[in-house]
N, C-alpha and C positions, 0 to 999 in steps of 0.2 A: 267433168273436168273443171267446168266453170264454177260449180259449187265448191269444189276443192280449193280453187284459187281464192274465192270469197272467204272461205273458212280460214285460209292462211293469212289473208289480209286482216281479218278480224282478230286473229290470234296475235299478230304483231302489233296491232293498235293497242291491245291490252298489255302487251309486254314489250316495251321499246328496247330494253336491254337485249332481249332475244333477237330482235331485228338487227341490232348493231353487231352482235356476235355472228349472226347469219351472213351479213354482208362482209364481215372481215374474213370469214371462212371461205366464202366463194371468191373473194378478191385474191386471197392467197392461192387458192387452187388454180384460178385462171392465170395468175402471174406465173406460177410454176410451169403450167402447160405452155404458155407463150414463150417463156425463157428457154425451155427444152426445144421447142419447135424452132426458135430462132438459131440456137446453137447448131442443131442438126442441119438446118437449111444453109447456114453459113459454111459449115464444113463441106457439105456436098457441093455447093457452088464453087468453093475454092479448090476442092480436091478432085472432083470427077474429071474435069478437063485434062488433068495431068497424070491420069492413070494410063500408063503406056506399057507395052510388053517388056521394055528394058527394066522396068521397075521390079519385075519378077524373075530376073536372071538369078541363077543359083549363087554366083559369086559377086560380092560387093566390090565395086570399083568407084573411083572418084568421078567417072563419067556417067554411070547409070544410077548410083545411089540406091542400089537394090534393097528391097525390104525383105526378101525371102530369107536370108540368114536370121534376121530379127524375128520373123514370123515363126520359124522353126524353134528358135531359142525360147520364144514366148510359150509355145506349146510344151516344151520341156519343163520350163519353170512352173507353169500352171499345173501340169500333171503331178510333178513330184511334190510341190507344195501341198496340194490337196491330199495326196497319198499319205503325207506325214501328219497333216493337221486334222483331217476329217475323222479317222478312227479314234484318235486321242480325244478330240472334242466331243464326239458323240458318246463315247464310253464315260467321259468325265461327267457329262450332263446326266447320263443314266444313273451314275452313282449319286449325284447330288439330289436328283428327284426321287429315285426309287429306293435307294438303299441307306442313305445317310439320315441322321437325325437333323431335322431342319433347324433346330435352335442350337446345334453344336457350334462351339467356337471355331472349329476347323472349317466347317461349311461356310460360316460367316466370313472367315479369312479368305477362303477360295473365291467366294463371290465378290468380295471387295477387291481382291487382287485382279480378278477378271475385268471388273469395271474400270479399274485404274489403267490396266493394259490397253483397253479399248480406246482410252482417251490420250494416249501418248503419241506425239507426232512421229511420223514414219522416219524422219531424219535421225531421231534418237535410236530407233531400232537399227537403222543403218550403221550408226557408229558402234552400237553394241555388237552387231554382226561382224563388223570390221575388226574389232578388238578380239572377240572370242573366236570366231570361225576362221577369219582370214589370217590373223596374226598368231593368236595363242595356239589354236589347233593346227595351224600351218596348212590350211586347205587352199589358201590363196584366193584370187578372184576366180570363182568357179560357179558352175551350176549348183553344186551342193551347198556352197555358202549362201547363195541367193535363195535357194529353196528353204533352207533351215530358217533363215531370217524371215521370209514371208510366211512360213508356217507359224512362227511365233506371233506375227502380226494378225493373221486371220483366226487364230485359235480362239480369242475371246468372242468373236462374232459367231463362230460355229457353236460354242458352248452355250451362249445366251439364247440363240435362236432355237437350238435343240431343247434347251430347258423349257422355253415357252411352248414349244410344240408338244412336249410330253405333258406339261401341266394342263394343256387344253384338252387332253383326252379325258372323257368323263370317268369318274371313279367307278361307275357301274360296269365299265369294260373290265376293270381289274377284278371286281367282285365276281363277274361272270366267269372269268378265267379260273379263279380260285374255286368257284362253285363246281366247275366241271372237272376238278381234280388236277388242274395244271399247277406246277410249281411256280415259284417266283420268276425264275429265269425263263421258263417257257412262256409265261404270261407276258413278260417284257418283250421277248423277241417275236412271238407269234401274234400278239394282240395289240400291245401298246405302240411299238415302233411302227408297224404297218399303218396304224391309224394316224400317227404323227408324221408320216413321210412328207406330206406337202410342206409342212413347216420346216422340216429338216432340209429339204431341197432348197427352200427359199434362202436359208442361211448359207448353203453351199454356193448358190448363185451369187449372192452378195459378196462372198469371199472371192469368187472367181473374178468379179468385177474389180475388187480391190487389187487383186494380183495384176490384172491386165493394165490398170492405170498407175501402178506404182513405179516411181522413178528414183526418188531420193535414197531409199534403202538399197536398191539394186546397184546404183552407181558405186557404192562403197563395198559391195559384196560380190556382185557379178561382174562389174567392170563395164567397159564400153567397147570392147573388141568387136569389129565389124563382121567377122566370119562366123561360120557355124561351129559350135563347140564340138571337137572331135571326141572328147571324153567328158565325163561329168566333173572332172577336175580342171577343166578349161573354162575360161571366161567367154563372155559374149555380150549381147545387148537385146533387150526385149523391144517390142514395137514402141512402147512409151519412151524408153531410153533412146531409141533410134530417132524418134521425133525430136526429142530434146537435143540430141547431138547435131542433127541437121539444122535446126534453128539456131543453135549456138554457133555453128560455123558461119552462118550468114550467107551461104551460097546455094542452099537447097530449100528455099521456102516452098516452092511448088511441090517438090517431092515430099516435104513434111506434111503438107495438107493432104496429099494423096495417101500417105501412110495413115493419117487420121481417119480417112474414109474406110480403109481396110480394117483398122482397129474397131471402128464403130460397127462395121459389118460382123466382125468376129464376136463382139459382145452380143449382137442381135442373134447370131446363130446359137451361141451357148445358151442364152435365155430361152430361145425357142425349143431347143432340144430338151432342156430341163422341164419346161412347161409341158411338153409332149409326154415325157416320162411320168411326170406327176399325174397327168390326165389318165394315162394307161393304168397306173397303179390304183388310182381312185376308182376308176371304172371297174377294175378287177375286184376291188374290195366290195363295191356295191353289188356286183354280180354274185 
């Protein structure tokens, strides 16, 4: 190990620019880790002491500021948004990578549009969802309006991540499938997609995080009603919107921080489940 350190020092003496880039990279990485650690520690310190049984009562009142209705609504919104966006995003990526002509004007237009959509602020999507789904289609402030809007928001993330995952699969896998007599469709679904699943899951996890943290788009489409939506045509509030509403009222700062802890825990659970599923699938493929 000592010789390795000496070699590294000798390498940087000959290449000072490499040393500068090395220090910048490590500084950025350490700063990122410290920032995340500080945010998590701050949220836990502020929120954990205020997690009480009344915070989990089924019905929201001005006395308990319960987060249970918002938690249920969050699960509704996350589930339906993913059900709408994931199949469309994955099949779009499959078409772009496996079936389309890469230099086709249509493919270039789709990719450009996807990149543009990924950079549009969520408030713009919220106004679009309000005009189209709430007003024009007369769906009102509802779970459906919110889910449709969020599906449009996360669609570019799923398409791009699935594209990259499919492109990372070696060409030899495709050739092996064709060599064994499998058709194009069978090769895609039996060989390519299973190999690309870790990357596809990563895109889905990123999309789930975007849904859980979204506020601006949902205020205009889902609304801020404090109860559990009785039907998908009724409004509600997610945990992120619930936090915003509590802080905006200025009376429930402690409950808002407690809600942040639950939201953080929910993100951790979703990421852990996704990582476990990817591990199982990867282990199965290797076996």
